[in-house]
Each structure stands twice: as C-alpha cells, then as structure tokens.
C-alpha positions as CSV (number, residue, x, y, z in Angstrom):
1,X,54.0,-7.4,-6.9
2,X,52.2,-8.1,-3.7
3,X,50.2,-4.8,-3.9
4,X,49.1,-6.0,-7.6
5,X,47.9,-9.3,-6.1
6,X,45.8,-7.5,-3.4
7,X,44.4,-5.2,-6.3
8,X,43.3,-8.2,-8.4
9,X,41.8,-9.8,-5.1
10,X,40.0,-6.7,-4.4
11,X,38.6,-6.2,-7.8
12,X,37.6,-9.9,-8.2
13,X,35.5,-9.5,-4.8
14,X,34.0,-6.2,-6.3
15,X,33.1,-8.0,-9.6
16,X,31.7,-11.1,-7.7
17,X,29.5,-9.3,-5.3
18,X,28.1,-7.0,-8.2
19,X,27.2,-10.1,-10.3
20,X,25.1,-11.6,-7.5
21,X,27.4,-14.2,-5.9
22,X,27.7,-13.5,-2.1
23,X,24.8,-11.5,-2.0
24,X,22.1,-12.4,0.6
25,X,18.6,-13.6,-0.8
26,X,16.0,-11.0,-0.5
27,X,13.5,-11.8,2.1
28,X,10.2,-13.5,1.5
29,X,6.9,-12.1,2.3
30,X,3.9,-13.9,3.2
31,X,0.8,-13.6,0.8
32,X,-1.2,-10.6,2.2
33,X,-4.9,-12.2,2.3
34,X,-7.8,-10.5,4.4
35,X,-9.4,-7.5,5.3
36,X,-7.0,-5.1,6.3
37,X,-7.9,-2.0,8.6
38,X,-5.6,1.1,8.9
39,X,-4.5,3.4,11.8
40,X,-3.3,6.5,11.0
41,X,-0.7,9.0,12.8
42,X,-1.0,12.7,11.4
43,X,2.9,14.0,10.0
44,X,1.6,17.1,8.5
45,X,-0.1,19.1,5.8
46,X,-3.1,21.4,5.5
47,X,-5.8,18.4,6.2
48,X,-7.1,17.7,9.5
49,X,-5.3,15.3,11.5
50,X,-8.0,12.6,11.8
51,X,-8.1,10.3,8.9
52,X,-11.0,7.5,8.4
53,X,-9.5,5.3,5.7
54,X,-11.2,2.6,4.1
55,X,-10.4,-1.3,4.3
56,X,-7.7,-3.0,2.1
57,X,-9.0,-6.2,0.6
58,X,-6.7,-9.0,-0.3
59,X,-8.2,-12.1,-1.8
60,X,-6.3,-15.5,-2.3
61,X,-6.7,-15.3,-6.4
62,X,-5.7,-11.7,-6.5
63,X,-3.3,-11.0,-9.3
64,X,0.0,-8.8,-8.8
65,X,-1.8,-5.7,-10.0
66,X,-5.6,-5.5,-9.0
67,X,-8.3,-2.8,-9.2
68,X,-11.4,-3.3,-7.3
69,X,-14.6,-1.0,-6.7
70,X,-16.9,-1.2,-3.9
71,X,-20.0,1.1,-3.6
72,X,-22.3,2.5,-1.1
73,X,-25.1,4.6,-1.1
74,X,-23.0,8.1,-1.0
75,X,-19.7,6.8,-2.7
76,X,-17.7,4.6,-4.7
77,X,-14.1,3.5,-3.6
78,X,-11.8,2.6,-6.2
79,X,-8.9,0.4,-4.9
80,X,-5.6,-0.1,-6.9
81,X,-2.9,-2.7,-5.5
82,X,0.4,-3.2,-6.9
83,X,2.5,-5.9,-5.2
84,X,6.4,-5.5,-6.0
85,X,8.2,-7.9,-3.7
86,X,7.8,-6.9,0.0
87,X,6.2,-3.6,-0.8
88,X,2.5,-2.8,-1.7
89,X,1.6,0.3,-3.9
90,X,-1.7,1.2,-3.2
91,X,-4.2,4.1,-4.3
92,X,-7.6,4.5,-3.1
93,X,-9.9,7.0,-5.0
94,X,-13.1,7.9,-3.4
95,X,-15.9,9.2,-5.8
96,X,-19.3,10.8,-5.4
97,X,-22.0,8.1,-6.3
98,X,-24.4,10.5,-8.2
99,X,-22.3,13.0,-9.9
100,X,-19.0,10.8,-9.9
101,X,-16.7,13.7,-8.9
102,X,-13.4,13.0,-6.7
103,X,-14.4,13.4,-2.9
104,X,-10.8,12.3,-1.7
105,X,-7.6,10.2,-2.3
106,X,-4.9,8.2,-0.7
107,X,-2.0,6.9,-2.0
108,X,1.1,5.3,-0.7
109,X,3.6,2.5,-0.5
110,X,3.2,-0.2,2.4
111,X,6.0,-2.8,3.7
112,X,4.6,-6.1,4.8
113,X,5.8,-6.8,8.3
114,X,6.9,-10.2,9.8
115,X,3.7,-10.0,11.6
116,X,1.6,-9.7,8.6
117,X,0.9,-5.8,9.3
118,X,1.4,-3.4,6.5
119,X,3.0,0.0,7.1
120,X,4.4,2.9,5.4
121,X,3.7,6.5,4.7
122,X,0.3,7.5,2.8
123,X,-0.7,10.7,1.3
124,X,-4.3,12.1,1.1
125,X,-6.0,14.5,-1.1
126,X,-9.5,16.0,-0.4
127,X,-11.3,17.9,-3.1
128,X,-13.8,20.6,-3.2
129,X,-17.4,19.8,-4.2
130,X,-16.5,20.5,-7.7
131,X,-14.6,17.5,-7.8
132,X,-11.0,18.9,-9.1
133,X,-10.3,21.8,-6.7
134,X,-7.9,20.4,-4.1
135,X,-9.2,21.4,-0.6
136,X,-6.1,19.9,1.3
137,X,-3.6,17.6,1.4
138,X,-2.1,15.6,4.2
139,X,0.8,13.1,5.4
140,X,0.1,10.1,7.5
141,X,2.2,7.4,8.9
142,X,0.0,4.4,8.6
143,X,-0.2,0.9,9.9
144,X,-2.8,-1.7,8.5
145,X,-3.6,-4.9,10.6
146,X,-5.6,-7.7,9.4
147,X,-8.8,-7.9,10.8
148,X,-10.1,-11.2,12.7
149,X,-12.4,-12.6,9.8
150,X,-11.6,-14.5,6.8
151,X,-12.4,-14.0,3.5
152,X,-15.5,-15.8,2.2
153,X,-16.9,-14.9,5.9
154,X,-20.0,-12.7,6.9
155,X,-17.2,-9.8,7.4
156,X,-16.3,-9.8,3.5
157,X,-20.0,-10.1,2.5
158,X,-21.0,-7.0,4.9
159,X,-17.9,-5.0,2.9
160,X,-19.4,-6.2,-0.4
161,X,-17.4,-8.3,-2.7
162,X,-15.8,-7.1,-6.0
C-alpha cells in the first residue's frame, strides 16, 4: 500500500506542475524604447564577414507588431518588429529607391537582456542587381545596444521619423 501512496503523490505533483501550480513566473522584460545599433560577429556563410546593419527604432507608443519604412536617396529600409514576451522577431528589407528591387535583408530573433541590450542570431541575404537572384547568405551573432540619445531628440530626426 505504501508504494501506491508514493505513486499517487508523484502523479499529483506531476499534474499540478503541468497545470501551472508551482511553476516559476516568466521573467518580465523592460520595454525596449530608443534607437539601437547593432554589432555583428560572423558565424559563417558565403557573404563577407563585415555586416553594416541599420538601426532598430522603438517608440513608446509602438504596438507589439510594427512595420516602419525609412527612405534615403539610395534605398528604402522596411523594418518589421514582433514582440513576443522577452523575444523580438525582426526583419529588415532594403530595396533600391528607383527600381524598388531587393538589395538585402536581415532576419532574426533577439532576446531582451537585463541591461536593455538585444542579442541573438541574425541571417543576412544579399541580392544581385535583378533583385531576386541571391548573391550570398550569412549568419551572424548580433548585439544591439541603445544609443545615448532619446526619442524625440535630434538623433531620431536625423534618422527620419516614420
């Protein structure tokens, strides 16, 4: 009879742990706000090791899923951000301004760190001038840190608001 009691206690604990009782609360992440600049470390692939990414901009009133565009004389950067808990899914597509053909894209998932940095792995795809043929692909470890300026400052206006 004693082994039956032991089995019942074990089964009860298993049920309670899967039902949510006794589980640790998921960590809360600070709201990511500001202009974040990335540093990249090449992991591998056919692209060159150097990657110059574009900044990620997070505003106070951004929704969980946002799409923004910033244009310059030579290209347009379309950034899509998806917040899921302490993870940020990001995608940046860079197109030619005149012909509107793909130049490159960066995609990845970033984790929000305790120091408000963002880190994770990103994947880069570069395209040939036709905008559809892949020239190269590469994987990078990425760390994004917040720039010193605050949103609404001259730094944001220099990057162009969306």
